[in-house]
C-alpha positions as CSV (number, residue, x, y, z in Angstrom):
1,M,8.9,-1.1,-20.9
2,A,5.6,-2.2,-19.4
3,W,4.3,-2.0,-15.9
4,Y,3.6,-5.4,-14.2
5,L,1.6,-6.4,-11.2
6,V,3.4,-9.2,-9.4
7,F,1.1,-11.1,-7.0
8,W,2.4,-12.9,-3.9
9,R,1.3,-16.3,-2.4
10,H,0.8,-15.2,1.2
11,R,-0.5,-11.6,0.7
12,P,-3.6,-10.3,-1.0
13,T,-1.6,-7.4,-2.5
14,A,0.6,-7.0,-5.6
15,T,3.9,-5.2,-6.2
16,V,4.0,-2.9,-9.2
17,V,7.3,-3.0,-11.2
18,A,8.5,-1.7,-14.6
19,A,10.1,-4.4,-16.7
20,P,10.4,-5.5,-20.3
21,T,9.1,-9.1,-19.6
22,A,7.1,-10.9,-16.9
23,A,10.2,-12.9,-15.9
24,Q,12.1,-9.7,-15.3
25,A,9.2,-8.3,-13.4
26,R,9.2,-11.3,-11.1
27,R,13.0,-10.9,-10.5
28,R,12.5,-7.1,-9.7
29,A,9.7,-7.9,-7.3
30,L,11.7,-10.5,-5.5
31,A,14.3,-7.8,-4.9
32,R,11.6,-5.8,-3.1
33,Q,10.1,-8.8,-1.3
34,K,9.2,-8.3,2.3
35,R,9.2,-10.9,5.1
36,G,6.1,-13.2,5.0
37,Y,5.1,-12.5,1.4
38,G,6.1,-16.0,0.2
39,A,6.8,-16.9,-3.4
40,T,5.5,-14.9,-6.4
41,A,2.2,-16.3,-7.7
42,A,1.8,-14.4,-11.0
43,A,3.1,-11.4,-13.0
44,T,0.6,-9.7,-15.2
45,A,0.6,-6.5,-17.3
46,P,-2.5,-4.5,-16.3
47,G,-3.6,-3.9,-20.0
48,C,-3.5,-7.5,-21.0
49,N,-6.6,-9.5,-21.9
50,S,-6.1,-12.3,-19.4
51,R,-8.4,-12.4,-16.4
52,L,-6.7,-12.0,-13.0
53,Q,-7.4,-14.8,-10.7
54,A,-6.4,-15.3,-7.1
55,P,-3.8,-18.0,-6.5
56,V,-5.2,-21.4,-5.4
């Protein structure tokens, strides 16, 4: 199981969750969602090769 950073549309922060897939990480982050965070923007494993970019 990997650790994922799940980014939010209306917050400059990310929620860290353990999950086997990015889709599962999004679902787990939504369970912890706080008021005003908006929808999830991205779920990325920190060790991956993709570049993190802020949502547009």
